[in-house]
TORGUKOL-253962 format. One line per field, with one value per residue: residue number from 1; residue in three letters; x negated, y negated, z of N, C-alpha, C in turn. Coordinates in steps of 0.02 Angstrom, whole numbers. Atoms other than C-alpha are relative to their C-alpha. Example, Ala and Ser with C-alpha at 12.3 -4.5 7.8 and 13.67 -1.06 7.14 Angstrom:
residues 2
seq (1; 2)
type (ala; ser)
n_xx (-45; 42)
n_yy (59; 59)
n_zz (0; -3)
ca_xx (-615; -684)
ca_yy (225; 53)
ca_zz (390; 357)
c_xx (-45; 39)
c_yy (-60; -55)
c_zz (0; 37)
end
This chain:
residues 255
seq (1; 2; 3; 4; 5; 6; 7; 8; 9; 10; 11; 12; 13; 14; 15; 16; 17; 18; 19; 20; 21; 22; 23; 24; 25; 26; 27; 28; 29; 30; 31; 32; 33; 34; 35; 36; 37; 38; 39; 40; 41; 42; 43; 44; 45; 46; 47; 48; 49; 50; 51; 52; 53; 54; 55; 56; 57; 58; 59; 60; 61; 62; 63; 64; 65; 66; 67; 68; 69; 70; 71; 72; 73; 74; 75; 76; 77; 78; 79; 80; 81; 82; 83; 84; 85; 86; 87; 88; 89; 90; 91; 92; 93; 94; 95; 96; 97; 98; 99; 100; 101; 102; 103; 104; 105; 106; 107; 108; 109; 110; 111; 112; 113; 114; 115; 116; 117; 118; 119; 120; 121; 122; 123; 124; 125; 126; 127; 128; 129; 130; 131; 132; 133; 134; 135; 136; 137; 138; 139; 140; 141; 142; 143; 144; 145; 146; 147; 148; 149; 150; 151; 152; 153; 154; 155; 156; 157; 158; 159; 160; 161; 162; 163; 164; 165; 166; 167; 168; 169; 170; 171; 172; 173; 174; 175; 176; 177; 178; 179; 180; 181; 182; 183; 184; 185; 186; 187; 188; 189; 190; 191; 192; 193; 194; 195; 196; 197; 198; 199; 200; 201; 202; 203; 204; 205; 206; 207; 208; 209; 210; 211; 212; 213; 214; 215; 216; 217; 218; 219; 220; 221; 222; 223; 224; 225; 226; 227; 228; 229; 230; 231; 232; 233; 234; 235; 236; 237; 238; 239; 240; 241; 242; 243; 244; 245; 246; 247; 248; 249; 250; 251; 252; 253; 254; 255)
type (unk; unk; unk; unk; unk; unk; unk; unk; unk; unk; unk; unk; unk; unk; unk; unk; unk; unk; unk; unk; unk; unk; unk; unk; unk; unk; unk; unk; unk; unk; unk; unk; unk; unk; unk; unk; unk; unk; unk; unk; unk; unk; unk; unk; unk; unk; unk; unk; unk; unk; unk; unk; unk; unk; unk; unk; unk; unk; unk; unk; unk; unk; unk; unk; unk; unk; unk; unk; unk; unk; unk; unk; unk; unk; unk; unk; unk; unk; unk; unk; unk; unk; unk; unk; unk; unk; unk; unk; unk; unk; unk; unk; unk; unk; unk; unk; unk; unk; unk; unk; unk; unk; unk; unk; unk; unk; unk; unk; unk; unk; unk; unk; unk; unk; unk; unk; unk; unk; unk; unk; unk; unk; unk; unk; unk; unk; unk; unk; unk; unk; unk; unk; unk; unk; unk; unk; unk; unk; unk; unk; unk; unk; unk; unk; unk; unk; unk; unk; unk; unk; unk; unk; unk; unk; unk; unk; unk; unk; unk; unk; unk; unk; unk; unk; unk; unk; unk; unk; unk; unk; unk; unk; unk; unk; unk; unk; unk; unk; unk; unk; unk; unk; unk; unk; unk; unk; unk; unk; unk; unk; unk; unk; unk; unk; unk; unk; unk; unk; unk; unk; unk; unk; unk; unk; unk; unk; unk; unk; unk; unk; unk; unk; unk; unk; unk; unk; unk; unk; unk; unk; unk; unk; unk; unk; unk; unk; unk; unk; unk; unk; unk; unk; unk; unk; unk; unk; unk; unk; unk; unk; unk; unk; unk; unk; unk; unk; unk; unk; unk; unk; unk; unk; unk; unk; unk)
n_xx (-42; 37; 2; -53; 29; -44; -29; -19; -59; -3; -70; -12; -11; -17; 51; 27; 73; 32; 66; 40; -15; 29; 5; -55; 5; -38; -22; -30; -33; -69; -17; -14; 46; -19; 57; 39; -29; -55; -26; -26; -30; 35; -44; -30; -61; 5; -51; -11; 18; -55; -3; 41; -46; 39; 76; 36; 72; 44; -18; -68; -54; -35; 14; -53; -34; 24; -21; 5; 30; -43; 5; -54; 5; -42; -29; 12; -18; -75; -45; -3; 49; -26; -9; 47; -25; 31; -42; -58; -31; -73; -19; -63; -26; -40; -70; -6; 8; -62; 19; -20; -67; 22; 66; 15; 12; -60; -25; 28; -28; 27; 18; 16; 55; -7; -23; 50; 52; -28; -35; 34; -35; 44; -22; 27; 18; 12; 57; -26; 18; 24; -62; 9; -40; 16; -14; 17; 40; 6; 68; 5; 28; 76; 30; 41; -26; 48; -17; -11; 15; -50; 19; -65; -9; -46; 9; -33; -31; 25; 67; 47; 56; 13; 9; -61; 26; -56; 18; -41; 3; -44; -12; -27; -52; -14; -69; -32; 26; -35; 26; 20; 66; 45; 46; 69; 26; 6; 63; -10; 49; 33; -41; 22; -22; -42; 34; -31; -41; -64; -15; 55; 0; 60; 10; 48; 46; -26; 9; 33; -36; -57; -15; -70; -17; -27; 2; -10; -36; -71; -29; -14; 38; -27; 54; -25; 47; -16; 45; 25; 10; 55; 66; 4; -12; -51; -59; -59; -28; 37; -49; 31; -21; 6; 65; 27; 24; 53; 10; 51; -25; 47; -23; -9; -72; -44; -24)
n_yy (58; 63; 35; 47; 60; 31; 67; 49; 37; 63; 16; 71; 12; -62; -19; -74; -4; -65; -5; -54; -63; -26; 57; 15; 66; 12; 69; 32; 63; 2; -47; -69; -46; -73; -35; -6; -54; 25; 60; 37; 63; 56; 56; 43; -24; -54; 10; -54; 18; -13; -64; -51; -36; -23; 11; -64; 3; -20; -67; 2; -9; 63; 16; -32; 50; 65; 29; 73; 27; 56; 57; 5; -38; 31; -36; 26; 69; 14; -44; 22; -22; -46; 26; -31; -7; 48; 45; 28; 48; 9; 56; -8; 67; -1; -17; -72; -23; 11; 5; -56; 3; 12; 35; 24; 74; 33; -20; 29; 66; 35; 64; 43; 40; 70; 1; -15; -48; -66; -29; -60; -46; -17; -32; 38; -34; 47; -12; -28; -75; -30; -16; -56; -13; -62; -6; -69; -4; -68; 2; -37; -66; 10; 19; -52; -24; 23; 62; 61; 64; 51; 71; 37; 71; 32; 72; 24; 64; 37; 20; -34; -32; -61; -57; -53; -62; -44; -73; -45; -75; -34; -70; -28; -50; -42; -19; -39; 15; 60; 68; 23; -24; 52; 37; -5; 55; 64; 29; 78; 46; 46; 58; 60; 66; 33; 63; 58; 33; -40; -35; -21; -65; -30; -70; -33; -44; -67; -34; -64; -52; -20; -71; -14; -67; -51; 32; -51; 22; -22; 10; 67; 23; 54; 46; 46; 56; 45; 57; -17; 67; -8; 6; 66; 64; 49; 16; 7; -59; -18; -17; -54; 3; -65; -30; -44; -62; -31; -71; -32; -57; -52; -20; 57; 10; -36; -59)
n_zz (3; 0; -58; -15; -25; -53; 23; -52; 19; -29; -12; 9; 72; 31; 42; -12; 18; -4; -25; 29; -21; -61; -53; -39; -24; -62; 10; -61; 24; 10; 49; -19; 41; 15; 19; -61; -45; -36; 24; -60; 18; -37; -22; 55; 23; 51; 57; 48; 66; 46; 26; -31; -49; -52; 1; 4; -16; 58; 16; 30; -51; -22; -68; -42; -36; -3; -62; 9; -60; -24; 47; 44; 61; 45; 56; 63; 7; 6; -41; -68; -51; -43; -64; -49; -66; -48; -41; 33; -43; 1; -37; -31; -23; -59; 20; 5; -72; -37; -72; -36; -37; -68; 3; 62; 15; 26; 63; 56; 11; 57; -22; 49; -17; 35; 66; 47; -26; -15; -60; -21; -42; -57; -64; -56; -52; -55; -42; -66; -8; 59; 35; 46; 58; 33; 71; 29; 65; 29; 39; 65; -11; 13; -67; -26; -64; -54; -40; 40; -34; 15; -2; -9; 26; -54; -15; -67; 3; -58; 4; -43; 37; -27; 41; 4; 11; 18; -6; 41; -13; 49; -1; 59; -15; 58; 12; -49; -68; -33; 8; -67; -8; -33; 36; -20; -39; 30; 14; 2; 37; -41; -14; 39; -29; 43; 19; -32; 49; 6; 58; 41; 10; -30; 19; -48; 25; 5; -61; 0; 26; -35; 10; -3; -24; 49; 70; 59; 60; 0; -64; -15; -55; -33; -26; -52; -3; -62; -20; -70; -32; -59; 26; 32; -40; 36; -40; 45; 33; 54; 54; 44; 69; 30; -8; 52; -27; 43; -3; 47; 34; 18; 68; 43; 8; -43; 34)
ca_xx (0; -63; -118; 21; -14; 53; 165; 178; 353; 354; 519; 499; 492; 529; 371; 301; 113; 5; -149; -290; -268; -295; -286; -169; -130; -86; 20; 61; 142; 311; 303; 340; 213; 263; 125; 50; 86; 217; 331; 361; 469; 360; 509; 549; 713; 735; 814; 884; 824; 950; 1002; 894; 989; 846; 658; 537; 364; 216; 272; 438; 536; 659; 614; 708; 765; 750; 753; 803; 739; 879; 826; 959; 993; 1056; 1173; 1157; 1176; 1353; 1409; 1381; 1289; 1315; 1383; 1261; 1306; 1273; 1347; 1526; 1639; 1828; 1897; 2043; 2141; 2229; 2392; 2359; 2341; 2469; 2457; 2452; 2625; 2526; 2385; 2408; 2351; 2478; 2591; 2529; 2548; 2529; 2439; 2441; 2277; 2342; 2424; 2329; 2227; 2236; 2360; 2280; 2358; 2279; 2294; 2262; 2160; 2168; 2039; 2152; 2102; 2025; 2170; 2199; 2256; 2262; 2257; 2235; 2116; 2124; 1937; 1900; 1849; 1669; 1647; 1511; 1611; 1475; 1466; 1528; 1487; 1597; 1588; 1727; 1783; 1863; 1890; 1943; 2066; 1978; 1804; 1738; 1570; 1584; 1539; 1661; 1620; 1729; 1734; 1794; 1837; 1913; 1985; 2028; 2187; 2208; 2370; 2485; 2378; 2461; 2431; 2414; 2227; 2091; 1990; 1798; 1686; 1702; 1552; 1534; 1463; 1335; 1425; 1422; 1438; 1578; 1523; 1642; 1728; 1909; 1951; 1779; 1763; 1639; 1560; 1483; 1334; 1363; 1386; 1286; 1347; 1527; 1556; 1736; 1809; 1845; 1788; 1837; 1899; 2085; 2129; 2211; 2091; 2159; 2055; 2072; 1992; 1977; 1906; 1801; 1822; 1700; 1560; 1596; 1614; 1745; 1886; 2004; 2098; 1986; 2086; 2042; 2052; 1995; 1850; 1735; 1704; 1543; 1538; 1424; 1470; 1385; 1474; 1486; 1676; 1826; 1844)
ca_yy (1; -172; -284; -380; -559; -629; -785; -944; -1019; -1203; -1243; -1428; -1421; -1238; -1222; -1040; -1022; -869; -824; -715; -528; -457; -623; -641; -805; -850; -1004; -1127; -1261; -1277; -1132; -946; -811; -642; -516; -536; -425; -548; -689; -828; -980; -1081; -1182; -1253; -1234; -1078; -1114; -984; -982; -988; -814; -720; -589; -541; -562; -421; -384; -333; -149; -198; -167; -293; -385; -309; -472; -660; -741; -927; -953; -1071; -1189; -1250; -1131; -1217; -1146; -1169; -1348; -1415; -1274; -1370; -1320; -1169; -1215; -1182; -1118; -1233; -1377; -1429; -1562; -1571; -1741; -1734; -1901; -1949; -1932; -1742; -1732; -1724; -1771; -1629; -1592; -1604; -1735; -1798; -1966; -2090; -2048; -2086; -2271; -2374; -2535; -2683; -2778; -2930; -2979; -2905; -2792; -2608; -2533; -2398; -2244; -2208; -2108; -2214; -2136; -2242; -2255; -2182; -2001; -1879; -1874; -1742; -1711; -1560; -1509; -1353; -1304; -1150; -1133; -1070; -890; -949; -1010; -912; -897; -993; -1150; -1318; -1498; -1654; -1843; -1960; -2121; -2245; -2421; -2525; -2671; -2794; -2856; -2738; -2665; -2508; -2338; -2199; -2015; -1888; -1694; -1555; -1365; -1234; -1059; -954; -841; -697; -633; -547; -612; -733; -915; -939; -916; -1007; -1138; -1125; -1243; -1426; -1512; -1704; -1833; -1947; -2098; -2250; -2431; -2530; -2693; -2803; -2866; -2808; -2674; -2646; -2470; -2359; -2197; -2090; -1983; -1804; -1688; -1535; -1364; -1320; -1129; -1078; -935; -780; -878; -782; -814; -789; -863; -1017; -1119; -1232; -1383; -1492; -1662; -1776; -1942; -1897; -2057; -1982; -1987; -2163; -2343; -2418; -2502; -2520; -2389; -2298; -2284; -2122; -2144; -1964; -1847; -1755; -1574; -1498; -1313; -1191; -1078; -915; -892; -1004; -988; -910; -761)
ca_zz (-1; -42; 97; 184; 220; 386; 359; 460; 458; 496; 585; 550; 360; 326; 224; 211; 215; 183; 284; 216; 230; 405; 499; 642; 722; 905; 871; 1013; 909; 828; 705; 705; 658; 585; 586; 760; 911; 978; 929; 1060; 1039; 1162; 1224; 1050; 966; 860; 691; 571; 391; 244; 193; 316; 416; 529; 576; 539; 603; 498; 512; 437; 594; 658; 818; 964; 1042; 1041; 1213; 1206; 1380; 1424; 1285; 1170; 1025; 870; 744; 558; 500; 518; 635; 797; 959; 1068; 1242; 1387; 1557; 1708; 1808; 1765; 1839; 1885; 1935; 2059; 2077; 2237; 2142; 2132; 2328; 2462; 2652; 2771; 2856; 3024; 3048; 2874; 2799; 2733; 2583; 2409; 2368; 2212; 2241; 2127; 2121; 2019; 1861; 1713; 1823; 1866; 1984; 2091; 2169; 2340; 2497; 2654; 2791; 2947; 3077; 3215; 3192; 3068; 2948; 2817; 2640; 2526; 2342; 2233; 2092; 1978; 1926; 1750; 1730; 1683; 1868; 1952; 2113; 2209; 2316; 2254; 2296; 2294; 2270; 2341; 2258; 2383; 2437; 2590; 2596; 2709; 2744; 2874; 2820; 2923; 2850; 2789; 2791; 2702; 2725; 2616; 2643; 2536; 2524; 2374; 2374; 2251; 2176; 2304; 2452; 2578; 2552; 2740; 2740; 2841; 2760; 2760; 2855; 2814; 2738; 2760; 2641; 2706; 2782; 2661; 2719; 2632; 2541; 2643; 2481; 2484; 2354; 2293; 2222; 2322; 2265; 2398; 2373; 2316; 2462; 2515; 2461; 2512; 2536; 2488; 2585; 2475; 2316; 2157; 1981; 1946; 2112; 2182; 2279; 2410; 2464; 2622; 2624; 2778; 2834; 2985; 3086; 3225; 3095; 3025; 3086; 2968; 3069; 2920; 2823; 2699; 2530; 2436; 2245; 2206; 2203; 2083; 2115; 2039; 2006; 1912; 1770; 1721; 1552; 1402; 1395; 1478; 1364)
c_xx (-47; 0; 59; -26; 50; 23; 9; 58; 0; 72; 19; 20; 19; -50; -26; -74; -29; -68; -37; 17; -33; -2; 65; -10; 39; 20; 31; 36; 70; 16; 12; -45; 30; -60; -43; 32; 63; 23; 28; 22; -32; 41; 32; 64; -15; 53; 4; -16; 60; -9; -43; 43; -37; -74; -30; -74; -42; 10; 70; 53; 28; -28; 59; 43; -30; 25; -5; -29; 29; -14; 56; -11; 46; 22; -20; 27; 74; 41; 2; -56; 31; 6; -43; 40; -35; 51; 59; 34; 82; 10; 71; 27; 39; 72; 13; -1; 64; -22; 18; 63; -20; -71; -12; -12; 72; 24; -30; 34; -31; -8; -17; -56; 1; 27; -55; -57; 28; 39; -45; 49; -45; 36; -40; -21; -21; -57; 24; -19; -30; 56; -17; 42; -21; 13; -23; -41; 6; -65; 5; -35; -79; -34; -40; 16; -48; 24; 19; -25; 56; -29; 58; -7; 53; -11; 32; 36; -20; -73; -41; -52; -18; -9; 60; -31; 61; -24; 49; -9; 47; 7; 32; 49; 14; 70; 24; -30; 37; -39; -22; -66; -38; -47; -76; -19; -2; -67; 11; -48; -38; 44; -26; 33; 40; -33; 23; 40; 65; 10; -59; 0; -66; -10; -49; -47; 28; -18; -50; 52; 60; 15; 77; 14; 31; -2; -1; 36; 72; 33; 29; -40; 30; -57; 36; -55; 23; -50; -18; -18; -51; -66; -8; 17; 47; 61; 58; 14; -46; 54; -31; 33; -5; -67; -18; -19; -46; -1; -43; 32; -57; 19; 15; 71; 41; 27; -4)
c_yy (-62; -32; -48; -56; -24; -68; -44; -35; -65; -22; -69; -13; 64; 24; 70; 0; 69; -10; 59; 68; 17; -50; 0; -65; -8; -78; -27; -62; 14; 52; 67; 47; 73; 38; 13; 51; -33; -63; -40; -68; -60; -57; -43; 32; 50; -7; 61; -25; 17; 71; 53; 33; 25; -9; 70; -11; 28; 76; 10; 22; -63; -12; 22; -54; -69; -31; -78; -34; -63; -67; -1; 36; -26; 46; -26; -69; -7; 44; -24; 34; 50; -33; 39; 10; -54; -42; -30; -48; 5; -67; 13; -68; 7; 15; 78; 31; -15; 1; 63; -10; -22; -33; -30; -76; -31; 29; -37; -69; -30; -74; -44; -53; -73; 6; 12; 43; 69; 3; 64; 41; 28; 35; -40; 42; -49; 19; 37; 71; 28; 28; 44; -5; 61; -5; 68; -9; 71; -7; 40; 67; -4; -27; 57; 18; -25; -62; -59; -60; -50; -71; -39; -70; -36; -74; -18; -70; -36; -13; 31; 40; 67; 57; 45; 61; 45; 74; 42; 76; 29; 71; 22; 58; 34; 14; 52; -9; -59; -61; -27; 27; -55; -30; 20; -59; -70; -26; -78; -26; -43; -69; -59; -57; -34; -72; -59; -45; 43; 36; 11; 77; 27; 71; 31; 45; 74; 38; 58; 54; 17; 74; 11; 69; 40; -30; 52; -35; 30; -4; -76; -25; -63; -39; -43; -53; -44; -56; 17; -64; 5; -4; -63; -57; -45; -9; -2; 68; 11; 25; 49; -11; 73; 28; 40; 62; 31; 75; 28; 54; 49; 31; -59; -20; 41; 63; 60)
c_zz (0; 70; 10; 34; 52; -27; 62; -27; 41; 11; -10; -73; -40; -54; 20; -20; 9; 36; -39; 29; 66; 52; 37; 36; 66; -4; 65; -21; -15; -55; 29; -40; 0; -19; 60; 40; 37; -29; 59; -26; 30; 16; -54; -26; -56; -55; -45; -71; -46; -21; 30; 55; 60; -4; 5; 22; -57; -14; -28; 44; 21; 76; 46; 31; -7; 59; -5; 58; 24; -39; -51; -66; -51; -50; -68; -8; -15; 45; 69; 46; 48; 72; 51; 67; 48; 39; -37; 52; -8; 40; 30; 27; 64; -15; -4; 74; 38; 79; 35; 44; 74; -2; -69; -7; -24; -67; -59; -10; -64; 20; -54; 19; -35; -68; -53; 23; 19; 58; 22; 42; 56; 53; 55; 56; 56; 47; 70; 15; -67; -40; -56; -61; -37; -74; -25; -61; -22; -39; -59; 15; -3; 64; 27; 69; 60; 34; -53; 40; -20; 11; 5; -32; 46; 2; 63; -17; 61; -12; 50; -39; 34; -51; -3; -21; -16; 4; -44; 20; -46; 13; -62; 20; -68; -7; 52; 73; 27; -8; 67; 22; 31; -48; 25; 39; -44; -6; -8; -47; 49; 6; -39; 21; -60; -14; 39; -47; -13; -70; -45; -2; 27; -25; 41; -34; -6; 61; -2; -22; 45; -16; 6; 26; -54; -73; -49; -53; 4; 68; 3; 53; 34; 37; 56; 6; 58; -1; 69; 37; 56; -35; -45; 44; -30; 43; -36; -29; -63; -57; -48; -69; -32; 16; -56; 39; -55; 13; -52; -36; -16; -63; -42; -12; 48; -28; 47)
end
């Protein structure tokens, strides 16, 4: 059999270059070498060639696998980009929450901030006690069933510059299980000082990990949020606008 020449495929301009017979090349740049003992993407994007159904080594056998190593893997031109697993966000507005029947915050209120300005829907948490509200989330099947974090959005009507601290806890309930289940341990955000300018929007720092009791997909997850007045110094009512929940996926879709 005639000598087979290894090829260098340049992923930038798709040029194909020949090397002299018998040479192998350890490439650390942006190309791809067929003919050596290994093929490594080296962290670069791996693009498919037109009309090529597979990659072969110098013994004419197909490569066993290509590991993208968490780097974005692009489809053919015009086909879009594959979705990666990782951190996702759900925003839950105050209008999707409800005060606890016992120890609850004030009922949902719509507050006008002035002509030609936004109205806001808020839940008021007074300084009198650690008041509570609840809401539910049905996480997507791609959720990894792990911990979550949260980030509250809030304001204060008044000029007091005291801090506000929020806490969140959750429990997942599967089909045919009783909804009367115990919440997990509440995790607090770092208390954030209000600006002192009435109705300024405040965004607290993202919390530490919240462990959801019996976390699982295909469940209804109940959350309880509170203003922990023992952990803050704000003398006015803290008005909750909503929260972001951050969760992690381990699948690209919900199939």
